[in-house]
C-alpha positions, 0 to 999 in steps of 0.5 A, spaced: 558 560 562 550 557 563 546 562 565 540 563 570 534 565 568 528 565 573 530 560 577 532 556 571 539 555 568 540 555 560 546 550 556 550 553 552 548 550 545 552 548 539 548 551 533 553 549 528 551 542 530 544 543 530 544 546 523 548 540 523 542 536 525 536 539 522 539 539 516 539 531 516 533 531 517 531 535 511 535 531 507 532 524 509 525 527 509 524 525 515 519 530 519 517 527 526 526 528 527 525 535 524 518 535 528 523 532 535 528 539 533 523 545 535 519 541 541 519 543 548 525 539 550 529 539 544 536 540 545 537 546 540 533 549 546 537 553 551 532 551 556 533 544 556 536 539 560 537 534 554 543 536 550 544 534 543 552 531 543 549 526 548 550 519 545 542 517 545 541 523 539 546 520 535 541 518 530 539 526 529 547 528 526 549 526 519 555 522 518 561 523 514 558 519 507 552 524 509 556 529 510 559 530 503 553 528 499 550 533 494 543 533 498 546 534 505 549 540 503 543 542 500 540 542 505 545 546 510 546 551 505 537 552 506 538 551 514 543 556 515 541 562 509 540 568 513 532 569 513 531 561 515 536 561 520 533 568 524 526 564 523 529 558 526 533 561 533 526 565 534 522 559 534 527 556 539 527 560 544 519 562 544 515 559 548 509 559 544 507 553 539 512 553 534 512 555 526 516 551 522 520 555 517 517 553 511 522 553 506 525 547 509 519 543 510 517 544 503 524 541 501 523 536 507 516 534 502 520 534 496 526 529 499 521 525 503 517 523 494 523 522 491 525 517 498 518 514 498 516 517 504 509 518 501 506 519 507 511 524 511 511 527 504 504 528 505 503 531 511 508 536 510 505 538 504 499 538 508 501 543 513 503 548 508 495 547 504 498 545 498 497 538 498 491 537 493 495 542 489 502 537 488 497 530 489 494 534 482 501 536 480 503 529 480 497 526 477 498 531 471 505 529 470 503 521 470 497 523 466 502 526 460 508 520 462 502 515 460 499 518 453 507 517 451 507 510 452 511 510 458 507 506 463 512 505 468 513 513 469 504 513 469 504 508 474 510 511 479 506 517 478 499 514 480 502 511 487 506 518 488 499 521 489 496 516 491 501 515 497 500 523 498 492 522 499 488 523 506 483 521 511 479 527 513 475 522 517 481 520 522 480 519 528 482 524 532 486 528 527 485 528 519 492 523 516 495 520 510 491 515 507 491 508 508 491 503 503 487 498 507 486 492 501 484 487 507 478 491 508 477 493 501 477 485 500 472 483 505 467 487 502 469 486 494 466 479 496 460 481 503 455 478 499 455 471 498 454 471 489 448 468 487 448 469 480 455 469 475 454 477 473 454 476 481 461 473 482 466 479 482 473 475 477 467 472 472 465 481 470 466 482 464 473 485 462 472 492 461 468 492 468 473 487 471 479 492 469 475 498 471 474 495 478 481 492 478 484 498 478 479 502 483 481 496 489 488 497 487 488 505 487 484 506 493 481 513 490 475 512 486 476 519 482 484 518 481 482 511 478 477 514 474 483 517 469 484 512 466 478 510 464 480 514 457 486 510 455 484 504 451 483 498 453 489 496 451 493 500 455 490 500 463 492 493 462 500 495 461 497 499 466 495 493 471 501 489 470 505 495 472 501 496 478 501 488 481 508 489 480 510 495 483 505 494 490 506 487 489 514 484 489 512 477 491 506 476 486 509 471 480 510 466 489 502 467 488 502 466 480 505 459 481 500 457 488 494 461 485 495 454 479 496 449 484 490 452 487 486 452 479 488 445 479 486 442 486 479 446 484 478 441 477 480 434 480 475 437 487 470 438 483 471 432 477 472 427 484 465 430 487 461 429 480 465 421 479 462 420 485 455 424 485 454 419 478 448 413 478 451 407 480 454 401 484 459 404 489 465 400 490 468 399 496 474 404 494 469 409 491 466 409 499 474 410 502 475 416 497 468 419 499 469 419 506 475 420 507 478 424 500 481 431 500 479 437 504 477 443 500 480 447 505 486 445 501 485 450 496 484 456 500 491 454 504 493 452 496 492 460 494 495 463 501 501 459 502 500 457 508 495 454 513 491 459 518 489 455 524 481 454 524 480 459 519 474 461 514 474 464 509 474 470 510 480 470 513 483 468 508 481 472 504 483 479 509 490 475 508 490 475 501 488 482 500 494 484 505 499 480 502 497 479 494 492 485 493 490 483 486 489 477 489 482 478 490 480 479 484 480 472 481 478 468 487 470 467 490 466 465 495 463 457 495 459 453 499 462 446 500 456 441 503 456 447 510 462 448 509 464 456 504 471 455 501 474 461 498 475 458 489 480 461 484 475 464 479 477 466 472 473 468 466 474 465 460 478 469 454 478 475 459 484 479 458 485 481 465 488 475 468 493 474 462 495 481 463 497 478 470 500 472 467 494 468 471 492 465 463 495 458 461 494 452 460 490 448 466 489 454 468 480 455 465 476 455 471 469 460 470 464 455 472 458 453 468 452 459 470 449 454 474 455 453 478 455 459 482 449 459 486 449 451 487 452 450 494 457 443 492 454 438 496 
């Protein structure tokens, strides 16, 4: 029977079911559900009016398939360990801020890493005050893999470390870091290039490679670790990294090649029209109704942004294809500013990502960067 304490009715709780709910959260690497099970309104608290058997809480419980897995059994065994179980019951009865069981939190974080839920893992490790230590350990293992020429494992380690990064400047409290490639793209192209060396896509090979790794890995300290490796290995790392971050990179490669051809065709048309000779009626019509240079940006992105400015296309490219912003440049065409594909002839960086090929060399002459096309 329910008992009355201070005029409140304490309900009976099926703690065997509660143990399964906790084990599921640990097994799934789900810190939200794990925290919720210790909250003041948790159905595991006898003082709460919520009932775990209610259908609305069915998502907290494992199904038969999960109950049969080794990972769930391991989590359930950890929950039922005498010391841990005693701690859980004490916390569910206490009327104060909860102290989460550290052994379960650590297991939850490790499972989150395995499930590639890096933000969850970062929060759990941060609560345990070992996040930075774990980040360094993953980087150490990644470097060992790179030393052994195991590029895929090395990239995986760096991506895990990147996922464990933290933003201590976040408001109102520190939060896991965010891969905000849109903002990074705007910062990368924030100043209109007036010289070839100001154009990101025309940087010298090694400089461009370092820029690419700093952009994609976000954290300069993490990306700096790669500078000790030969360029060939860093190029392989970059290729693998882009394929992991952007599963649709091949579709961008095709659009990039098309945009390059459009750029070349557009430049030849302008040059032909600008040559001093008697203008025919056909040429006059072409000059007035020729292809819109904005088509180049639409082709790069794969769709049109209505009344879109160059920076809007840049943000979308940065979101959908982060590495794409390394191979474009701002260009004035009359009074309109657009984005155009750009590559440095002979550089291994674009070729490592499959962007080099016949008809795709669009390195401009040195005097074309700071001269608006009119």
